C-alpha positions in Angstrom: 0.5 28.4 -5.2 0.6 25.3 -3.0 4.2 24.2 -2.2 4.9 20.4 -3.3 7.1 18.2 -0.9 8.7 15.3 -2.1 9.1 12.6 0.8 11.5 9.7 0.8 10.4 6.4 2.5 12.8 4.6 5.1 13.1 0.5 6.0 9.9 -1.6 6.3 8.9 0.2 3.0 11.0 -2.5 0.3 9.2 -5.4 -1.9 11.0 -7.8 -4.2 10.6 -6.5 -7.8 10.9 -2.8 -6.7 12.5 -0.7 -9.0 12.5 -3.7 -12.3 9.9 -1.3 -14.2 11.9 1.5 -14.2 15.5 -0.8 -14.8 13.7 -2.0 -17.7 12.3 1.3 -19.0 15.3 3.7 -18.8 18.4 3.6 -19.9 19.7 5.9 -17.2 18.4 3.9 -14.7 20.2 1.1 -15.6 23.1 3.3 -15.4 22.5 4.0 -11.9 22.3 0.4 -10.9 25.6 -0.6 -12.5 27.4 2.4 -10.7 25.4 1.4 -7.5 26.9 -2.0 -7.6 30.2 -0.9 -7.6 29.9 1.5 -4.6 27.7 -1.3 -2.5 30.1 -3.9 -3.2 26.8 -6.1 -4.2 24.5 -6.7 -7.1 21.7 -4.1 -6.0 19.9 -4.8 -9.1 19.8 -8.0 -8.6 18.7 -8.2 -4.5 16.2 -5.9 -5.4 14.7 -7.8 -8.4 15.3 -11.1 -7.9 15.8 -12.0 -4.0 13.1 -13.0 -1.9 11.2 -10.8 0.8 13.6 -12.6 3.5 16.9 -11.2 1.7 15.8 -8.0 0.6 14.7 -7.2 4.0 18.0 -8.1 5.8 19.1 -4.5 7.1 22.7 -4.5 5.2 20.5 -4.9 1.6 17.3 -3.1 2.5 18.9 0.2 3.0 21.1 0.4 0.1 18.0 -0.8 -2.4 15.6 1.5 -1.4 18.1 4.2 -1.3 19.0 3.6 -4.6 15.4 3.0 -5.9 14.4 6.4 -4.6 17.0 8.2 -6.6 16.1 5.7 -9.9 12.6 7.4 -9.4 13.9 10.9 -9.1 15.9 10.6 -12.0 13.3 8.4 -13.9 10.5 11.6 -13.3 13.3 14.0 -15.5 11.8 17.5 -16.0 8.8 16.4 -13.9 10.6 16.4 -10.8 9.5 19.9 -9.5 9.6 20.3 -5.9 10.0 22.7 -3.3 11.0 21.0 -0.3 12.1 17.4 1.0 11.7 15.3 3.8 12.6 11.2 4.5 11.8 8.8 7.2 15.0 7.7 8.8 16.9 6.0 5.9 15.1 8.1 3.7 16.7 11.3 4.9 19.3 10.2 3.2 17.8 10.1 -0.3 15.9 13.8 0.6 19.6 15.0 1.0 20.5 13.6 -2.4 17.2 15.6 -3.8 18.0 18.6 -2.2 21.6 18.5 -3.5 23.4 18.2 -0.1 25.5 15.8 -1.4 25.9 13.3 -4.2 24.4 9.8 -4.7 27.4 8.3 -4.8 28.3 9.7 -1.4 24.8 8.8 0.0 25.2 5.0 -0.9 28.5 5.0 0.4 27.3 6.2 3.7 23.9 4.3 3.6 25.9 1.1 2.5 27.4 1.3 5.9 24.7 2.5 7.9 22.9 -0.9 6.6 26.2 -2.9 7.7 26.4 -0.9 11.1 22.5 -1.7 12.2 22.5 -4.9 10.6 25.2 -5.8 13.5 23.5 -4.1 15.9 21.8 -7.0 18.0 20.9 -5.4 21.1 17.3 -5.1 21.7 14.2 -4.8 19.4 11.4 -2.4 18.1 7.2 -3.0 18.6 4.7 -1.4 17.5 1.4 -1.0 19.6 -1.7 -0.7 17.6 -4.7 1.5 18.6 -2.6 2.9 21.6 -2.9 6.5 22.5 0.2 8.9 22.7 -0.4 9.6 26.6 -0.4 5.9 27.3 2.7 5.3 25.2 4.5 8.1 26.9 3.3 6.9 30.2 4.2 3.3 30.0 7.7 4.2 28.6 8.3 6.8 31.3 7.6 4.3 34.2 9.9 1.3 32.7 12.7 3.6 32.2 14.3 3.1 35.5 14.9 -0.4 34.3 17.1 -0.3 31.4 16.5 1.6 27.9 13.5 2.0 26.1 11.9 4.6 23.7 9.6 6.0 21.7 11.7 5.6 18.6 8.9 7.0 15.9 6.1 9.7 16.1 4.7 8.3 12.7 1.1 9.5 12.9 -1.8 10.3 15.7 -2.4 6.6 15.7 0.9 5.3 15.0 4.2 5.2 17.4 7.0 2.7 17.4 8.6 1.9 20.8 12.5 0.5 20.9 14.5 -0.5 23.8 15.6 -3.8 25.7 13.8 -6.8 24.7 12.5 -7.7 28.1 11.3 -3.8 28.7 9.4 -4.0 25.4 7.6 -7.2 26.5 6.6 -5.6 29.3 5.7 -2.6 27.5 3.5 -4.5 25.1 1.7 -6.0 28.3 0.7 -2.6 30.1 -0.5 -1.0 26.6 -2.6 -4.0 26.2 -4.3 -3.2 29.4 -4.6 0.3 28.4 -6.5 -0.3 25.4 -3.6 -1.2 22.7 -5.7 -3.2 20.2 -2.4 -5.7 18.8 1.1 -5.4 20.0 3.0 -6.2 16.5 7.1 -7.1 17.3 9.2 -5.4 14.4 11.2 -7.7 12.0 14.5 -5.9 12.8 18.0 -6.7 13.8 17.9 -4.0 16.7 16.7 -1.3 19.0 17.2 1.7 16.2 16.6 5.2 17.3 17.5 4.5 20.9 20.9 4.8 23.0 21.5 1.1 22.1 22.4 2.2 18.6 25.5 4.4 20.6 28.0 1.9 19.2 26.4 2.5 15.5 26.4 6.0 15.9 30.0 6.3 16.9 30.8 4.5 13.7 28.3 6.4 11.2 30.0 9.8 12.6 33.3 8.3 11.2 31.7 7.5 7.7 30.0 10.9 7.4 33.0 13.1 8.3 34.5 11.9 4.9 31.3 13.2 3.1 31.1 16.8 2.1 28.1 18.6 3.0 26.4 21.7 0.9 23.8 23.6 2.0 20.3 22.0 0.5 18.7 23.9 -2.7 15.0 23.6 -1.1 13.5 23.6 2.1 15.3 20.4 4.3 13.2 18.7 7.1 15.4 17.1 9.8 13.8 14.2 11.9 15.6 14.8 14.8 14.0 18.4 15.2 10.9 17.9 12.9 11.8 21.0 11.6 13.9 22.9 8.4 17.3 23.0 8.5 19.9 24.3 6.3 22.9 24.9 8.1 25.3 21.8 6.4 27.5 21.3 9.7 24.2 20.9 11.6 22.4 18.4 8.9 25.6 16.4 9.3 25.2 16.1 13.2 21.5 15.4 13.0 22.4 12.5 10.7 24.3 11.2 13.5 22.3 12.0 16.3 19.4 10.0 14.3 20.6 6.4 15.2 19.9 7.3 18.7 16.9 9.7 18.4 13.3 9.3 17.7 12.1 10.0 14.0 9.8 12.9 14.3 7.6 12.4 11.6 4.3 13.8 12.7 6.6 17.3 13.7 8.2 17.3 10.2 4.8 17.2 8.3 3.1 20.0 10.2 6.1 21.8 10.0 5.9 21.7 6.4 2.4 22.1 6.2 2.9 25.5 8.5 5.4 26.6 5.9 3.0 26.6 3.1 3.1 22.6 1.6 -0.2 21.4 0.3 1.1 18.7 -2.0 3.2 15.7 -0.6 5.0 13.0 -2.8 6.2 10.0 -1.9 9.4 9.0 -3.7 10.3 5.4 -3.6 9.0 1.8 -2.7 5.6 1.6 -1.1 2.9 3.8 0.2 3.9 4.2 3.6 4.2 8.1 3.9 1.0 8.5 1.6 -1.0 6.5 4.6 0.9 8.4 7.6 0.2 11.5 6.1 -3.2 11.5 5.4 -3.4 10.6 8.7 -1.5 13.6 10.3 -3.7 15.9 7.9 -6.8 16.2 5.8 -6.3 19.2 4.4 -3.3 18.2 2.0 -3.1 16.1 -1.1 -0.7 13.0 -1.0 0.3 10.9 -4.0 2.8 8.4 -5.6 5.8 9.0 -7.8 3.6 6.9 -10.3 1.2 9.7 -10.8 4.1 11.6 -12.9 5.9 8.8 -14.6 4.4 8.5 -18.5 
């Protein structure tokens, strides 16, 4: 029998109204949002359901809202939540760890709320997506500009999607160079800072303190980590990787390929949007991808 992997999306998947249908339908979900309000210190239901796109896209709101939505989906699935392994994209890694019972929803939300605040305070640098650029070209341009300052590949999302992170002036140069090498379009991302680059080192130091207050257990299902792109089961290593995650790239392609190697043929996205379904479909044509909506009556 093929193994089922649950995958959890990160920042960028949010949309106004996300989770409202589950909130209206399930008393357990209403209970989750009530608990979340007390932990986060703001009304996650109100921001998720009633705010406009601009407000919801502020990092300090986005991260707790997506995390809570993903958990609400998991709870709504009830006995239909059957899975053999988990992975999450950046922020989504926290949701994956709750699903794997490494830490509780409450501890996860405590960490994610602080993570969102720290990342929203990071005003240095930015990120961009060079559409239609080849990995070799992206890597060579980044290597070419590294002597001038901080620039890194932040996300290895699919064979056709890579995200660059770093100092604004270097990203502008990178965009021009990649256009010359065949990139169709250069899309600047609407983010507050250069996520998954060394410019996040201040936030990383603070995040290490936050995560030191949380108890980590061994995962109850296979867990695949962003930083290594492979399975990790040691609780101390999982904690270290979560700290490293802020300054290191998201190896999403490696994660999906590692899961396929380990027998995963069915991937279900748990959370808002369909971003990961799209990425996984580009990484492999030999797996089934679906959304959680297919499993809730």
